C-alpha positions in Angstrom: 5.3 41.3 8.1 7.2 38.2 9.2 3.9 36.2 9.3 3.0 36.9 5.7 3.8 33.9 3.4 6.0 34.5 0.4 4.1 34.9 -2.8 5.6 32.4 -5.3 3.5 33.0 -8.4 0.8 35.5 -9.3 -1.3 35.4 -12.5 -3.3 38.6 -13.3 -6.1 38.6 -15.9 -4.5 35.8 -18.0 -5.8 35.0 -21.4 -4.4 32.2 -23.5 -5.4 31.6 -27.1 -4.2 28.5 -29.0 -4.9 28.6 -32.7 -8.3 30.2 -33.0 -9.6 29.0 -29.6 -9.4 30.9 -26.4 -8.5 28.4 -23.7 -8.2 30.6 -20.7 -10.0 33.8 -20.1 -9.3 36.4 -17.4 -7.7 34.0 -15.0 -6.5 35.5 -11.6 -4.6 33.0 -9.5 -1.7 32.9 -7.0 0.2 30.4 -4.9 2.1 31.1 -1.7 5.0 29.2 -0.1 4.1 26.1 1.7 0.5 25.6 0.5 -1.1 22.8 -1.5 -3.3 24.0 -4.3 -5.4 21.7 -6.5 -6.8 22.6 -9.8 -9.9 20.7 -10.9 -12.1 20.9 -14.0 -13.5 18.8 -16.8 -11.5 17.8 -19.9 -10.7 20.7 -22.1 -11.1 23.2 -19.2 -7.5 24.6 -19.6 -5.9 22.9 -16.6 -2.7 21.8 -18.4 -2.6 25.1 -20.3 -2.5 26.9 -17.0 0.3 24.8 -15.7 2.3 25.3 -18.9 1.9 29.1 -18.5 3.1 29.0 -15.0 6.1 26.9 -16.1 6.9 29.4 -18.9 6.2 26.9 -21.7 3.4 29.1 -23.0 3.2 32.8 -23.3 -0.2 34.3 -22.4 -1.9 36.4 -25.1 -2.9 38.9 -22.4 -2.3 39.5 -18.7 0.8 39.1 -16.6 2.6 36.3 -14.7 4.9 37.2 -11.9 7.2 34.6 -10.4 9.4 35.1 -7.3 13.0 36.0 -8.3 15.0 32.8 -8.7 12.0 30.6 -8.1 13.0 26.9 -8.2 10.2 24.7 -9.7 10.0 20.9 -9.8 7.7 19.3 -12.4 6.1 15.9 -12.5 4.4 15.4 -15.9 1.2 13.6 -16.7 3.1 11.2 -18.9 6.6 10.4 -20.0 7.2 7.7 -22.6 10.6 6.0 -22.6 11.5 3.3 -25.2 11.2 0.0 -23.2 14.0 -1.5 -25.2 16.4 1.3 -24.0 18.8 0.0 -21.3 18.4 2.8 -18.8 18.8 2.5 -15.0 17.0 4.8 -12.5 20.3 6.3 -11.5 21.3 7.1 -15.0 17.8 8.5 -15.8 18.2 11.0 -12.9 21.3 12.3 -14.7 19.5 13.2 -17.9 19.9 15.8 -19.3 22.3 17.1 -16.6 24.6 14.9 -14.5 23.8 14.9 -10.8 26.0 13.5 -8.0 25.4 10.1 -6.5 24.7 11.9 -3.2 22.0 14.1 -4.7 20.4 11.2 -6.6 20.3 9.0 -3.5 18.8 11.9 -1.4 16.1 12.5 -4.0 15.2 8.8 -4.3 15.1 8.6 -0.5 12.8 11.6 -0.3 10.4 10.0 -2.9 10.4 6.8 -1.0 12.2 4.6 -3.5 15.8 4.5 -2.3 16.2 0.9 -3.3 15.4 1.4 -7.0 18.6 3.2 -8.0 20.1 0.2 -9.9 16.8 -1.0 -11.4 15.9 -0.7 -15.1 13.4 1.9 -15.9 11.6 -0.5 -18.2 11.1 -3.0 -15.2 9.3 -0.5 -12.9 5.6 -0.5 -12.0 3.6 2.4 -12.7 3.7 3.6 -9.2 7.4 3.1 -8.9 8.0 5.1 -12.1 5.9 8.0 -10.7 8.0 8.0 -7.6 11.1 8.2 -9.8 9.7 11.1 -11.7 9.0 12.7 -8.3 12.6 12.1 -7.3 13.8 13.8 -10.5 11.6 16.8 -9.8 13.1 17.0 -6.2 16.6 17.3 -7.5 16.0 21.0 -8.0 15.2 21.4 -4.3 12.0 23.1 -5.5 10.2 25.9 -3.8 7.2 24.9 -5.9 6.3 21.3 -7.0 4.0 21.0 -9.9 2.1 17.8 -10.7 0.0 17.4 -13.8 -2.3 14.4 -13.2 0.8 12.5 -12.0 -1.2 9.5 -10.8 -3.0 8.9 -14.1 -3.1 5.1 -14.6 -2.6 4.2 -11.0 -5.3 2.4 -9.0 -6.9 4.1 -6.0 -4.6 2.7 -3.3 -1.5 3.6 -5.5 -2.9 7.1 -6.0 -3.5 7.5 -2.3 -0.1 6.3 -1.4 1.5 8.7 -3.9 -0.4 11.7 -2.6 0.5 10.7 1.0 4.1 10.9 -0.1 3.5 14.4 -1.6 2.1 15.6 1.7 5.2 14.2 3.4 7.5 16.0 0.9 5.6 19.3 1.5 6.0 18.8 5.3 9.7 17.9 5.1 10.9 20.3 2.4 8.4 23.2 3.1 7.7 23.5 -0.6 4.4 24.5 -2.1 2.5 22.0 -4.2 0.3 22.8 -7.3 -1.5 19.8 -8.7 -4.1 19.0 -11.3 -6.2 15.9 -10.9 -9.6 14.3 -11.4 -9.2 12.2 -8.3 -11.2 14.4 -6.1 -11.8 11.9 -3.4 -8.0 11.8 -2.7 -6.7 15.2 -3.8 -9.2 17.5 -2.2 -8.5 16.0 1.2 -4.9 17.1 0.9 -5.5 20.6 -0.4 -5.4 24.0 1.4 -7.2 25.5 -1.6 -9.1 24.2 -4.6 -9.4 26.1 -7.9 -12.3 25.0 -10.1 -11.4 25.8 -13.7 -13.5 25.8 -16.9 -11.7 28.2 -19.2 -12.0 30.7 -16.3 -12.0 30.4 -12.5 -15.5 29.2 -11.7 -15.0 29.1 -7.9 -12.1 28.7 -5.5 -11.4 28.3 -1.8 -11.2 25.6 0.9 -12.2 22.1 -0.2 -15.5 22.2 1.8 -16.4 25.6 0.2 -15.7 24.5 -3.4 -17.4 21.1 -3.0 -20.6 22.9 -2.0 -20.5 25.6 -4.6 -23.1 25.6 -7.4 -20.5 26.2 -10.0 -18.6 23.1 -8.9 -21.7 20.9 -8.7 -22.7 22.1 -12.2 -19.5 20.7 -13.6 -19.1 17.5 -11.6 -22.7 16.4 -11.0 -25.8 17.4 -9.3 -28.9 15.6 -7.7 -28.9 12.6 -5.5 -27.0 10.3 -8.0 -24.2 12.6 -8.9 -23.6 15.3 -6.3 -20.2 15.3 -4.5 -20.2 15.6 -0.7 -17.6 16.0 1.9 -17.4 14.0 5.0 -14.9 13.7 7.9 -13.8 11.0 10.2 -11.0 10.5 12.6 -8.7 7.5 12.5 -5.5 6.2 14.1 -3.6 3.5 12.3 -0.4 2.4 10.7 1.0 3.0 7.2 1.3 0.0 4.9 3.9 0.0 2.1 2.9 -0.3 -1.6 -0.8 0.2 -1.0 -1.2 -3.1 1.1 -4.4 -3.3 3.0 -4.3 -1.9 6.5 -6.9 -3.3 8.9 -8.0 -0.4 10.9 -10.7 2.2 11.5 -10.4 3.5 8.0 -10.9 0.1 6.2 -8.8 -1.8 3.8 -6.4 0.1 1.5 -6.1 3.4 3.5 -2.5 4.6 3.5 -2.4 7.3 6.1 0.0 7.0 9.0 -1.1 9.4 11.7 -4.1 10.4 13.8 -6.0 13.3 12.2 -9.2 14.6 10.8 -9.3 13.7 7.2 -11.6 15.1 4.6 -13.0 12.9 1.8 -15.0 13.5 -1.2 -17.5 10.8 -2.0 -20.5 10.3 -4.3 -23.8 10.9 -2.5 -25.9 7.8 -2.7 -29.6 7.9 -3.6 -31.8 7.5 -0.7 
């Protein structure tokens, strides 16, 4: 059927054992073309192990992973340490380990929103700028699937929101699927088509509103009036501000969205 989205990755009954510890157990999971899927879970729940299995860096001890033939994957890691004394420009960094043309490098930086950084030294970039450069590097493959492993770790909330806004734009413009891991539920769940709650196995999954209200999710991320997570919606219409600058509008200072829409947020419930 022409209306059926292309299945990019399918995991069936995946087990992963590292050393003597079973990290993942009976995980069933898939991602289709064009969707944004977020994986959430506490530390040690197997989120990064799941991503590494999808990337092919880990071989499951049981189960099967099926990838679409010729699947192009772009990957933005959680961390990447570069010696600050190394003289390395952004442009040269994009050509490691394989040289890319000036045209392709410029296009990727443009897509990541940092076209002006090509000649800058990597060591002189801010955390947000460096993450955008890592995003540009991932986009060089023209990915059908873009994978991000807590890619905004260390950024402040406005910086994280701006980065995820860029991810939504990349998905819209390139039509790629996005698979991301993050603890920043208030930002990430709003952008997700589906959320997978993981704790060694899939505890619950579905639309953000469904997962946020699931008992399994609340058991992991808090319960009661002081800790429960709640979803709320509001409509707003305002301009986008670059680099996380404050925008004075209906959404309040620091919001980075640039269009009228209904936006889902996750916020802590306050005690009454």
